[in-house]
PADOFI-40023 format. One record per atom (N, C-alpha, C, CB): residue in one letter; x, y, z. Coordinates in steps of 0.05 Angstrom, whole numbers, padded with zeros to 5 digits, always signed. Glycine has a CB too. Example, Ala and Ser with C-alpha at 12.3 -4.5 7.8 and 13.67 -1.06 7.14 Angstrom:
a+00264-00114+00156;a+00246-00090+00156;a+00264-00066+00156;a+00226-00089+00181;s+00257-00045+00142;s+00273-00021+00143;s+00258+00001+00157;s+00282-00012+00114;
***
This chain:
m-00017+00241-00087;m-00038+00237-00065;m-00023+00223-00037;m-00064+00214-00079;k-00016+00240-00017;k-00010+00227+00004;k-00030+00210+00025;k+00002+00244+00016;l-00023+00190+00030;l-00038+00177+00050;l-00033+00186+00079;l-00033+00149+00048;q-00011+00186+00085;q+00005+00191+00112;q+00032+00200+00105;q+00008+00165+00132;q+00048+00210+00128;q+00075+00215+00127;q+00090+00197+00117;q+00085+00222+00148;g+00104+00193+00099;g+00123+00169+00091;g+00110+00147+00068;g+00131+00151+00120;v+00088+00154+00062;v+00078+00140+00039;v+00065+00156+00019;v+00062+00121+00046;r+00066+00150-00012;r+00055+00164-00032;r+00041+00142-00045;r+00075+00180-00048;v+00019+00149-00055;v+00006+00133-00078;v+00000+00149-00101;v-00019+00120-00069;g-00001+00137-00122;g-00004+00151-00147;g-00022+00130-00169;g+00028+00160-00158;g-00036+00141-00185;g-00050+00128-00202;g-00081+00132-00196;g-00041+00100-00202;v-00097+00125-00216;v-00128+00138-00218;v-00139+00110-00211;v-00141+00153-00252;v-00133+00085-00222;v-00148+00058-00221;v-00129+00041-00204;v-00153+00044-00252;g-00130+00039-00179;g-00113+00030-00159;g-00091+00051-00161;g-00104+00000-00163;g-00064+00037-00155;g-00035+00058-00154;g-00013+00041-00144;g-00037+00087-00131;v+00009+00061-00145;v+00032+00041-00127;v+00036+00059-00103;v+00068+00034-00145;v+00042+00039-00081;v+00046+00059-00058;v+00078+00055-00057;v+00028+00051-00026;e+00096+00070-00049;e+00122+00072-00042;e+00127+00085-00018;e+00135+00084-00060;g+00145+00065-00001;g+00156+00075+00025;g+00170+00098+00023;g+00174+00056+00038;l+00172+00119+00037;l+00192+00143+00032;l+00214+00148+00053;l+00176+00168+00030;y+00206+00135+00081;y+00220+00141+00099;y+00232+00115+00109;y+00205+00157+00117;d+00226+00099+00120;d+00238+00068+00122;d+00249+00056+00103;d+00221+00051+00128;e+00232+00053+00081;e+00243+00036+00056;e+00242+00049+00029;e+00228+00011+00053;p+00257+00074+00028;p+00253+00092+00003;p+00256+00072-00021;p+00276+00119+00002;g+00245+00074-00041;g+00245+00053-00069;g+00228+00033-00068;g+00272+00037-00074;r+00223+00023-00041;r+00209-00004-00043;r+00176+00003-00047;r+00216-00024-00011;t+00166-00013-00069;t+00139-00005-00074;t+00121-00033-00073;t+00137+00011-00104;f+00098-00026-00075;f+00075-00046-00082;f+00049-00037-00095;f+00067-00059-00059;r+00037-00054-00110;r+00017-00040-00126;r-00006-00055-00115;r+00021-00041-00160;v-00028-00033-00116;v-00056-00036-00102;v-00075-00035-00122;v-00062-00012-00081;p-00086-00060-00129;p-00118-00061-00148;p-00137-00043-00137;p-00135-00091-00149;l-00154-00032-00154;l-00176-00016-00143;l-00191-00031-00117;l-00198-00012-00168;r-00196-00055-00120;r-00212-00071-00100;r-00200-00065-00074;r-00213-00103-00105;w-00172-00065-00074;w-00161-00066-00039;w-00154-00037-00036;w-00129-00089-00030;y-00158-00015-00055;y-00143+00014-00047;y-00161+00022-00024;y-00142+00039-00073;a-00190+00020-00024;a-00200+00030+00003;a-00191+00015+00031;a-00231+00028+00002;e-00179-00008+00030;e-00171-00022+00055;e-00143-00010+00062;e-00169-00054+00051;v-00126-00006+00043;v-00102+00004+00046;v-00103+00030+00053;v-00087+00001+00026;s-00111+00045+00038;s-00121+00076+00046;s-00128+00082+00071;s-00144+00086+00032;a-00147+00072+00077;a-00161+00072+00104;a-00145+00068+00131;a-00182+00051+00103;n-00131+00040+00128;n-00110+00035+00150;n-00085+00049+00150;n-00102+00008+00150;m-00078+00054+00130;m-00053+00074+00127;m-00058+00104+00140;m-00045+00077+00095;s-00082+00112+00132;s-00088+00142+00140;s-00092+00142+00173;s-00117+00153+00123;i-00105+00120+00184;i-00101+00122+00211;i-00082+00110+00230;i-00121+00117+00219;t-00064+00100+00214;t-00039+00085+00222;t-00050+00063+00233;t-00019+00100+00240;n-00067+00046+00227;n-00075+00023+00238;n-00057+00003+00228;n-00101+00016+00233;m-00050+00002+00207;m-00023-00009+00194;m-00003+00004+00180;m-00029-00025+00177;d+00020-00001+00176;d+00036+00010+00158;d+00047+00001+00132;d+00051+00014+00169;f+00062+00011+00121;f+00077+00006+00092;f+00084-00023+00095;f+00108+00025+00086;a+00095-00035+00118;a+00110-00058+00114;a+00087-00081+00116;a+00134-00060+00135;d+00068-00080+00136;d+00039-00093+00132;d+00035-00104+00104;d+00015-00071+00135;f+00029-00081+00088;f+00019-00087+00061;f+00041-00099+00039;f+00008-00061+00049;a+00064-00088+00041;a+00091-00090+00022;a+00094-00120+00032;a+00121-00066+00030;d+00096-00129+00053;d+00105-00157+00062;d+00088-00179+00051;d+00103-00160+00092;t+00062-00171+00047;t+00041-00187+00040;t+00038-00189+00007;t+00016-00177+00053;a+00051-00174-00007;a+00049-00176-00036;a+00057-00198-00048;a+00062-00158-00049;d+00043-00201-00069;d+00052-00228-00085;d+00075-00227-00099;d+00034-00237-00104;e+00085-00245-00112;e+00112-00247-00128;e+00107-00223-00153;e+00118-00282-00143;s+00091-00216-00163;s+00089-00191-00179;s+00088-00160-00162;s+00062-00194-00196;g+00087-00164-00140;g+00094-00136-00121;g+00067-00128-00119;g+00116-00110-00135;t+00042-00140-00124;t+00017-00132-00119;t+00006-00142-00097;t+00001-00136-00138;f-00005-00120-00079;f-00022-00129-00052;f-00052-00140-00064;f-00029-00098-00027;r-00054-00163-00057;r-00085-00170-00062;r-00096-00185-00038;r-00089-00190-00089;g-00092-00169-00013;g-00111-00174+00005;g-00091-00197+00029;g-00141-00189-00013;f-00103-00196+00045;f-00091-00219+00069;f-00109-00242+00069;f-00092-00208+00102;e-00093-00263+00073;e-00101-00290+00074;e-00128-00294+00089;e-00078-00305+00087;g-00147-00303+00074;g-00172-00306+00081;g-00192-00292+00079;g-00172-00310+00099;e-00189-00265+00061;e-00204-00245+00054;e-00214-00253+00029;e-00190-00221+00054;
***
């Protein structure tokens, strides 16, 4: 499933997001709880791959932004 040009998400329950253009090979995981937020913001280009990837924890999983 493609969210926007340059990003690919795979998986049924949550998924893995991969940067395809600016950062090929860099990924982060998205639990189901945060999938809608990531999907919506990237679809409308309100936020980009790096906004979420840079916030991923040490396991490479995006768990929301501080204060959420």
